[in-house]
C-alpha positions in Angstrom: 0.0 0.0 0.0 2.9 2.4 0.8 4.6 1.8 -2.6 1.2 2.5 -4.3 0.9 5.7 -2.3 4.3 6.9 -3.3 3.6 6.2 -7.0 0.3 8.2 -6.7 2.0 11.1 -5.1 4.7 11.1 -7.7 2.1 11.4 -10.4 0.0 13.9 -8.4 0.8 16.9 -10.6 1.0 15.2 -14.0 -1.6 15.7 -16.6 -2.4 12.1 -17.3 -5.8 10.7 -16.3 -7.0 7.2 -15.3 -8.2 5.2 -18.2 -11.7 3.7 -18.0 -12.0 0.0 -17.3 -15.2 -1.7 -18.5 -15.9 -5.3 -17.4 -18.9 -6.1 -19.5 -19.9 -9.7 -20.3 -20.5 -10.3 -24.0 -22.2 -13.2 -25.7 -19.4 -13.7 -28.3 -16.1 -12.4 -29.4 -17.8 -10.7 -32.5 -20.1 -8.8 -30.2 -17.2 -7.6 -28.1 -15.3 -6.5 -31.2 -18.4 -4.6 -32.4 -18.7 -2.9 -29.0 -15.1 -1.7 -29.2 -15.6 -0.5 -32.8 -18.7 1.5 -31.9 -17.3 3.1 -28.8 -14.1 4.0 -30.7 -16.2 5.7 -33.4 -18.2 8.0 -31.1 -16.7 11.2 -29.8 -17.0 12.2 -26.1 -19.1 15.4 -25.9 -17.1 16.6 -22.9 -13.5 15.7 -23.9 -11.1 17.2 -26.4 -11.5 14.9 -29.4 -11.3 11.7 -27.4 -13.6 8.8 -28.1 -15.9 7.5 -25.4 -13.7 4.4 -25.3 -10.7 6.4 -24.2 -12.4 8.9 -21.9 -13.1 8.5 -18.2 -15.7 11.3 -18.1 -19.0 10.4 -16.5 -20.9 11.1 -19.7 -18.6 8.8 -21.7 -19.2 6.1 -19.1 -23.0 6.5 -19.5 -22.6 6.4 -23.3 -20.6 3.2 -23.2 -23.2 1.6 -20.9 -26.0 2.7 -23.3 -24.1 1.2 -26.3 -23.8 -2.1 -24.3 -27.5 -2.1 -23.5 -28.6 -1.3 -27.1 -26.4 -4.1 -28.3 -28.0 -6.5 -25.8 -31.3 -5.4 -27.3 -30.2 -6.6 -30.7 -29.9 -3.2 -32.4 -27.4 -2.9 -35.3 -24.3 -0.6 -35.4 -26.1 2.0 -37.5 -29.1 2.1 -35.3 -26.9 2.6 -32.2 -25.0 5.5 -33.9 -28.3 7.1 -35.1 -29.5 6.9 -31.5 -26.4 8.6 -30.2 -26.5 11.3 -32.9 -30.2 12.0 -32.2 -29.5 12.3 -28.5 -26.2 14.2 -28.5 -26.0 15.8 -31.9 -23.8 15.3 -35.0 -20.7 16.2 -33.0 -20.5 12.7 -31.4 -19.8 11.2 -34.8 -16.3 11.2 -36.3 -18.0 11.3 -39.8 -20.9 13.8 -39.4 -23.0 14.7 -42.5 -22.0 17.8 -44.4 -24.5 20.5 -43.2 -24.1 24.2 -42.4 -23.8 23.3 -38.7 -21.1 20.6 -39.3 -19.1 22.5 -41.9 -16.5 23.5 -39.3 -15.9 19.9 -38.5 -15.1 19.1 -42.1 -13.1 22.3 -43.0 -11.6 22.8 -39.6 -8.7 20.3 -39.9 -7.7 21.6 -43.3 -7.7 25.2 -42.1 -5.8 24.2 -39.0 -3.1 22.5 -41.2 -2.8 25.5 -43.5 -2.6 28.0 -40.7 -0.3 25.9 -38.7 2.0 25.3 -41.6 2.2 29.0 -42.4 3.1 29.8 -38.8 5.8 27.1 -38.7 7.4 28.3 -41.9 7.3 31.9 -40.7 8.8 31.0 -37.3 11.5 28.7 -38.9 12.6 31.6 -41.2 12.9 33.9 -38.2 14.7 31.3 -36.2 17.1 30.4 -39.1 18.8 33.8 -38.9 19.0 33.6 -35.2 20.3 30.1 -35.2 23.0 31.0 -37.8 24.3 33.7 -35.4 24.2 31.2 -32.5 26.1 28.7 -34.6 28.9 31.3 -35.2 29.0 32.1 -31.5 29.1 28.4 -30.7 32.0 27.8 -33.1 34.0 30.6 -31.6 33.3 29.4 -28.1 34.2 25.9 -29.1 37.5 27.1 -30.5 38.3 29.0 -27.3 37.5 26.0 -25.1 39.5 23.7 -27.4 42.6 25.9 -27.1 42.1 26.1 -23.4 41.8 22.4 -23.1 45.0 21.9 -25.1 46.8 24.4 -22.8 45.6 22.6 -19.7 46.6 19.2 -21.0 50.0 20.5 -22.1 50.7 22.0 -18.6 49.6 18.7 -17.0 51.7 16.5 -19.2 54.7 18.8 -18.8 54.3 18.6 -15.0 54.2 14.8 -15.2 57.3 14.7 -17.4 59.3 17.0 -15.1 58.4 14.9 -12.0 59.4 11.7 -13.7 62.7 13.4 -14.9 63.5 14.5 -11.4 62.9 11.0 -10.1 65.3 9.5 -12.7 68.0 12.1 -12.0 67.9 11.3 -8.3 68.0 7.6 -9.0 71.0 8.0 -11.3 72.8 10.4 -8.9 72.4 8.0 -6.0 73.7 5.0 -7.9 76.4 6.9 -9.8 78.2 8.3 -6.8 77.6 5.4 -4.4 80.6 3.3 -5.4 82.9 6.3 -5.6 81.9 7.4 -2.1 82.4 4.0 -0.6 85.9 3.6 -2.2 87.1 7.0 -1.1 85.9 6.5 2.5 87.7 3.1 2.6 91.0 4.5 1.3 90.9 7.5 3.6 90.3 5.1 6.6 93.2 2.8 5.6 95.5 5.8 5.1 94.5 7.2 8.5 95.3 3.8 10.1 98.7 3.8 8.3 99.7 7.3 9.6 98.5 6.5 13.1 100.6 3.3 13.1 103.7 5.3 11.9 103.2 7.7 14.8 103.1 4.7 17.2 106.2 3.2 15.7 108.1 6.5 16.2 107.0 6.7 19.8 108.1 3.0 20.4 111.4 3.7 18.8 112.1 6.6 21.1 111.3 4.5 24.1 113.5 1.7 22.8 110.7 -0.8 22.4 111.6 -1.7 18.8 115.0 -2.0 17.2 114.4 -2.5 13.5 112.0 0.2 12.4 112.8 0.0 8.7 111.6 -3.5 8.4 108.4 -2.9 10.3 107.8 0.3 8.3 108.2 -1.6 5.0 105.7 -4.3 6.2 103.3 -1.5 7.1 103.6 0.1 3.6 103.0 -3.3 1.9 99.8 -3.7 4.1 98.6 -0.3 3.0 99.2 -1.1 -0.7 97.3 -4.3 -0.3 94.4 -2.6 1.4 94.1 0.1 -1.3 93.9 -1.7 -4.7 95.0 0.2 -7.7 92.4 2.5 -9.3 90.5 1.2 -12.3 90.7 3.0 -15.6 87.9 5.5 -16.6 86.5 3.2 -19.4 86.0 0.3 -17.0 84.5 2.7 -14.4 82.0 4.1 -17.0 81.0 0.6 -18.2 80.0 -0.4 -14.7 77.8 2.7 -14.5 75.6 1.3 -17.3 74.4 -1.3 -14.9 72.0 1.4 -13.6 70.2 1.5 -17.0 67.8 -1.4 -16.3 66.9 0.0 -13.0 66.1 3.4 -14.6 63.9 1.7 -17.2 62.0 -0.2 -14.5 61.5 3.0 -12.6 60.0 4.8 -15.6 57.7 1.8 -16.4 56.5 1.3 -12.8 55.9 5.0 -12.4 53.8 5.3 -15.6 51.9 2.1 -14.9 51.1 3.1 -11.3 49.8 6.5 -12.5 47.7 5.0 -15.3 46.2 2.5 -12.7 45.6 4.9 -9.8 45.9 8.3 -11.3 43.1 10.5 -12.7 44.1 10.9 -16.4 40.8 9.4 -17.6 38.8 11.6 -15.2 40.8 14.7 -16.3 40.2 14.0 -19.9 36.5 13.5 -19.2 36.3 16.7 -17.2 38.0 18.6 -20.1 35.5 17.2 -22.5 32.6 18.3 -20.2 34.1 21.8 -20.1 34.1 21.9 -23.8 30.4 20.9 -24.3 29.1 22.6 -21.1 28.0 25.9 -22.7 26.1 24.1 -25.5 24.4 21.8 -23.0 23.3 24.7 -20.8 22.0 26.6 -23.8 20.0 23.5 -24.9 18.5 23.1 -21.4 17.4 26.7 -21.4 15.9 26.6 -24.9 12.2 25.6 -24.6 12.2 24.5 -28.3 15.3 22.3 -28.1 15.4 18.5 -27.6 15.3 17.4 -24.0 18.7 16.4 -22.5 19.4 12.7 -21.9 20.5 11.4 -18.5 24.1 11.3 -19.7 23.9 14.9 -20.9 22.4 15.9 -17.6 25.2 14.3 -15.7 27.7 16.2 -17.9 25.8 19.4 -17.3 25.9 18.8 -13.6 29.7 18.3 -13.6 30.3 21.4 -15.7 28.0 23.5 -13.5 29.7 22.3 -10.4 33.1 23.2 -11.9 31.8 26.6 -12.8 30.5 27.2 -9.3 34.0 26.6 -7.9 35.1 29.8 -9.5 31.7 31.6 -9.0 30.6 30.7 -5.4 28.1 33.5 -5.3 26.1 32.4 -8.3 22.7 31.9 -6.8 20.9 30.7 -9.9 23.8 28.3 -10.6 23.5 26.7 -7.1 19.7 26.4 -7.5 20.1 24.8 -10.9 22.7 22.4 -9.5 20.2 21.4 -6.7 17.4 20.7 -9.2 19.7 18.7 -11.4 20.6 16.6 -8.4 16.9 15.9 -7.7 16.4 14.9 -11.4 19.5 12.6 -11.2 18.5 11.2 -7.8 21.7 12.6 -6.2 20.1 13.5 -2.9 23.4 14.4 -1.2 24.5 16.7 -4.0 21.1 18.4 -4.2 21.0 19.0 -0.5 24.4 20.6 -0.4 23.6 22.8 -3.4 20.3 24.1 -1.9 22.1 24.7 1.5 24.7 26.8 -0.3 22.0 28.6 -2.2 20.0 29.3 1.0 23.2 30.8 2.5 23.1 33.4 -0.3 19.3 33.9 -0.2 17.9 32.6 3.1 14.4 34.1 2.5 13.9 32.7 -1.0 10.5 31.0 -0.9 11.1 28.7 -4.0 14.5 27.6 -2.7 13.0 26.8 0.7 10.4 24.6 -1.1 13.1 22.8 -3.1 15.1 22.2 0.0 12.1 20.9 1.9 11.4 18.5 -1.0 14.9 17.1 -0.9 14.6 16.6 2.9 11.2 14.9 2.4 12.7 12.5 -0.1 15.5 11.6 2.2 15.5 8.2 3.9 16.7 9.8 7.2 13.8 10.3 9.6 15.6 13.3 11.1 15.5 15.0 7.6 11.8 14.2 7.2 11.0 15.9 10.5 13.1 18.9 9.6 11.2 19.1 6.3 7.9 19.0 8.1 8.9 21.9 10.3 10.1 23.9 7.4 6.9 23.3 5.4 4.8 24.4 8.3 6.7 27.6 8.4 6.3 28.1 4.7 2.5 27.4 4.9 2.2 30.2 7.5 3.6 32.6 4.9 1.4 31.3 2.0 -1.5 29.3 3.4 -2.9 28.4 0.0 0.3 27.5 -1.9 -0.4 24.3 -3.8 3.1 22.9 -3.8 3.6 23.5 -0.1 0.3 21.8 0.8 1.2 18.8 -1.5 4.7 18.5 0.0 3.4 18.8 3.6 0.7 16.1 2.9 3.2 13.7 1.4 5.7 14.4 4.2 3.1 13.7 6.9 2.0 10.5 5.2 5.5 9.2 5.0 5.9 9.8 8.8 2.5 8.0 9.3 0.9 11.2 10.5 -2.3 10.4 8.6 -4.6 12.9 10.2 -2.3 15.8 9.2 -1.9 14.3 5.7 -5.6 14.1 5.2 -6.1 17.7 6.5 -3.5 19.0 4.0 -5.0 17.1 1.1 -8.5 18.3 2.0 -7.2 21.9 2.1 -5.6 21.3 -1.3 -9.0 20.2 -2.7 -10.5 23.5 -1.5 -7.7 25.5 -3.3 -7.7 23.6 -6.6 -10.3 24.5 -9.3 -13.3 22.2 -9.6 -12.2 21.0 -13.1 -8.5 20.4 -12.1 -7.5 16.9 -13.1 -5.3 16.5 -10.0 -8.4 16.4 -7.7 -9.1 12.8 -8.5 -5.6 11.7 -7.5 -5.8 13.7 -4.3 -9.1 12.1 -3.4 -7.5 8.7 -3.9 -4.6 9.7 -1.7 -7.1 10.7 1.1 -8.8 7.4 0.9 -5.4 5.5 1.1 -4.5 7.6 4.1 -7.8 6.7 5.8 -7.2 3.1 5.0 -3.7 3.1 6.6 -5.1 5.0 9.6 -8.0 2.6 10.0 -10.6 5.3 9.4 -12.5 3.7 6.5 -16.2 3.5 7.3 -16.6 0.4 5.0 -14.4 -2.4 4.0 -15.0 -5.5 1.9 -12.9 -8.6 2.4 -12.7 -11.0 -0.5 -11.2 -14.5 -0.5 -10.5 -16.0 -3.9 -10.1 -19.7 -4.6 -9.5 -21.7 -7.7 -11.6 -24.6 -8.9 -9.7 -27.9 -9.6 -10.2 -27.5 -13.4 -9.0 -23.9 -13.4 -6.0 -24.8 -11.3 -5.0 -27.5 -13.8 -5.5 -25.3 -16.9 -4.5 -21.9 -15.7 -1.0 -20.9 -16.9 1.4 -19.3 -14.4 1.6 -15.5 -14.2 -1.1 -13.1 -15.3 -2.9 -10.3 -13.5 -6.0 -10.7 -11.3 -8.7 -8.0 -11.5 -11.2 -7.8 -8.7 -14.2 -5.6 -9.6 -17.2 -4.7 -7.4 -20.5 -3.6 -9.0 -23.9 -2.7 -7.6 -25.4 -5.9 -9.2 -27.4 -3.8 -11.7 -25.0 -1.8 -13.8 -21.9 -3.5 -15.2 -19.9 -0.4 -14.5 -17.5 -1.2 -11.6 -17.8 0.7 -8.3 -14.4 -0.4 -7.1 -11.5 -2.2 -8.9 -8.3 -3.7 -7.6 -5.4 -5.1 -9.7 -2.9 -7.6 -8.1 -0.6 -10.5 -9.0 -2.4 -13.7 -8.1 0.4 -15.5 -6.2 -0.7 -18.6 -4.3 -4.3 -19.5 -3.8 -6.5 -18.9 -1.8 -5.9 -15.2 -2.0 -7.4 -12.8 0.6 -7.7 -9.1 0.0 -9.7 -6.0 1.0 -11.4 -3.2 -1.0 -12.6 0.1 0.3 -13.3 3.6 -1.0 -9.7 4.1 -2.0 -10.3 1.6 -4.8 -13.3 3.5 -6.2 -13.3 4.2 -9.9 -15.1 7.5 -9.5 -15.4 9.5 -6.2 -19.1 10.0 -7.0 -19.7 6.2 -6.8 -17.9 4.9 -3.8 -18.2 1.5 -2.2 -19.5 2.9 1.1 -22.6 4.4 -0.6 -23.9 1.1 -2.1 -26.9 -0.9 -0.9 -26.0 -4.2 -2.6 -22.8 -5.5 -4.2 -21.6 -8.2 -6.6 -17.9 -9.2 -6.9 -16.3 -10.4 -10.1 -12.7 -11.8 -10.2 -10.9 -12.4 -13.5 -7.4 -13.6 -14.2 -6.1 -11.9 -17.3 -3.3 -14.0 -18.9 -2.0 -11.0 -20.9 -2.6 -8.4 -18.2 -5.3 -6.5 -20.1 -8.2 -4.8 -18.4 -10.8 -5.9 -20.9 -11.9 -9.6 -20.9 -10.3 -11.8 -23.5 -11.3 -15.4 -24.7 -9.7 -18.0 -22.5 -9.5 -15.9 -19.3 -10.8 -17.6 -16.2 -13.2 -15.8 -13.9 -15.7 -16.1 -11.1 -18.7 -14.1 -10.0 -20.4 -14.0 -6.6 -24.1 -13.6 -6.0 -25.6 -10.2 -5.4 -25.7 -9.6 -1.7 -26.9 -6.8 0.5 -24.0 -4.5 1.6 -23.8 -3.4 5.2 -20.3 -1.8 5.0 -18.3 -4.7 6.5 -18.6 -8.1 4.9 -16.6 -11.1 3.8 -17.4 -12.6 0.3 -15.9 -15.8 -1.1 -15.4 -16.0 -4.9 -14.4 -19.2 -6.7 -12.8 -18.9 -10.2 -14.5 -21.7 -12.1 -15.6 -20.3 -15.4 -13.7 -19.6 -18.7 -14.3 -16.6 -20.9 -15.8 -17.9 -24.3 
């Protein structure tokens, strides 16, 4: 029930309407096809060029019922159409006779095409001059961005090269001088020991400890010569230095591989590409006549805008746009941060506060939901009849299971909206769902559906189960529910939230009849081969349990 509620609230402010669902029983497939053909050929008097088959207006529902009744009486297609024309006028026919009163119906489409074509040609010529100028500007801008991109890449690659060169120089310097340093230190130490020993021999000779100093000094000199080998020639020394070359190559390869693996070259290249196309994407977004941006283009636009705002932190419209892009792309964290930054620049901006409250309402954090509720209540004090604020407050309260507050907000919204606003029906359904979850429904029907043994053997897996409740007289449903069958027996409940029309609710009926059908293809209209079951017509007291067995097959 909660997932259905979220879907209804997401579609609350869309212009789409609920399609009508008729569950009439026909004697044959040919009769059903004739019914569909006739209803598709009659225009709804209330709607904008919709057939009565596609309209959910009350008058269209009555006309469909009348067509069904006339067919049951055995009248032909032409007799039924003549009856409708006589009752509602020539307008209901898509092929009215040519008379002075219907001339506009015949000549109107041609005049509309001629006038529309003239306007389109005129506008396209005007736009052509403007688009040529825009193309020149776009080419100039693209050239500037391309040169800037090359400059950034050149600086980046030069920096990488210099760092790698410095690492190579340090590696070579360390290896080049290491052997020379060790050799010099060893020779200096041996020479120091030699001189120290000579000084000791001189002291011993003065004290008369040694008698043959010359022999001992000669031995000491030979020891020094053996400890200090003769120096190698320059060519041999240079040849040993080339041993460092493999290490240098390994250093370069490992450094480049590590950067390509863990560095951000791909991200940098992608960012530069985004910077190049960002102006064109923003212009396309702001142009009402341009093609809508795809999800990938919106992601690029978001990255480009975020980069722009790093250099323009006081751009209020930019932060607001970034927040709305985050909402479209389901980036709740990014949207929240963007709106918080925008509100720091304009803390009293009413539209920004609404956007921020919507982001908090969508959050999965209960603390964010409570914060959104407090913010929406403050906004409602400023504008008590603001439609968006009322809608957000109702949805926020429903998500927090504050059903009474949600119902009050939706009822206030019904008082604000015009009587012919298509959103009223969705709001009324939301109220009934809230009442159901709060346990406030005055009437509730419990239905248990079972399968007959024959149906259980022949019924293929899958499909969709339609449960429709009528008053036992008119085939037009009072309430309809659509579920996946699952395992039988299936228990379910219906109440006023399942009403087809708010004018005909389940709680206002005196008697009811339940019809359950399993549609193999998921379609609302009955098809040959569908299994169904019908209960008896029983008095309705508001709280009953009805068992329905699916034991019949649609001919």
